[in-house]
N, C-alpha and C positions, 0 to 999 in steps of 0.2 A: 312597133307594136302591131299586132294583127287585128284586123277588123272583124268583129263578130257579125254574122248575118244569119237570117232565118232561111232555111231551105226546107223543101219537102221531098221526101224520097218515097218510092213505092216498092214495097216488099211483100210478095205473095198476095197481091191484090189489096193491100192496105196502105194508106198514106200515113207517113210519120213526119211530123214537124221536127226539125233539128236546128239547134242554134250552134254554130261552129265558126271557127276561123280558118278551117281547111278550104282548099280550092274546091269549088262546086263540082267540077268534073271528076275529081278524085272521089268525093263523097258519093256522087251518082254511080260511078263505076263500082265502088265498094258495095253499094246497095244492090246493084245488078248482080254482082257475084253472089251475095247472100241469097237473093231471089232465085237465081239459077240453082244453087245448091239445095235450097229448101224444096224447090219443085222436083229436082232429081231424087231426093230422098223420099218425098211424099208419094211420088209415082210408084215406088217400090213398097210403100207401107200401106196396108189396108186401113189403118187408123187415121191416115192423113197427118196433119201437123199437130204435134203435141210438144210438151216440154222435152221429151226424149229426142224428138226429131231436131228441135232447135239446139239441144246439147250436142248431138252428133254433127250438125253443121258447124257449130262453134269449134268443135274438136278438129274437124277437117281443115278449117281456116287456120287454126293455131298450128296444126301439123305442117301445113304448107308454109307458114311464116317461119317456123323453126328450121325447116329445110333451107329456105332462102337465106336466113341469118347464118346458118352453118356454112353455106357456100360462100357468102361474103367474108366471113371470118377466115376461111381457108384461103381465099384469094388474097386478102389483106396480109395474112401470114406469109404467103409465098412472095408477095411484093416486098415485104420488109426484108425477107431473106435475100432476095435479089439485090435490093438496095444496099444491104450490108456487104454483099460480095463486091458490088461496084465500088463502094467506099473503101473497102479493104485493098482493092487492086488500084486505087487511085484514079479510077475512070470518072 
């Protein structure tokens, strides 16, 4: 069973309390990624941060995740095919 703990993360100059069982370093790194993306988008937007900006950042993160998952699935598929060949040849 994972232990729940209270963490604080800083995103775009605001502190957010979080209750999580995730590793603190992972949560802090994730918050840092969100912060960097928000700042990058805000720098190009004359309106600053609004719900549209947050939505675009969420979409970018989701797109990156889907790319990574697709890559992992492809590698797993190739590994399965190689294992099947090895099993077939009795190696």
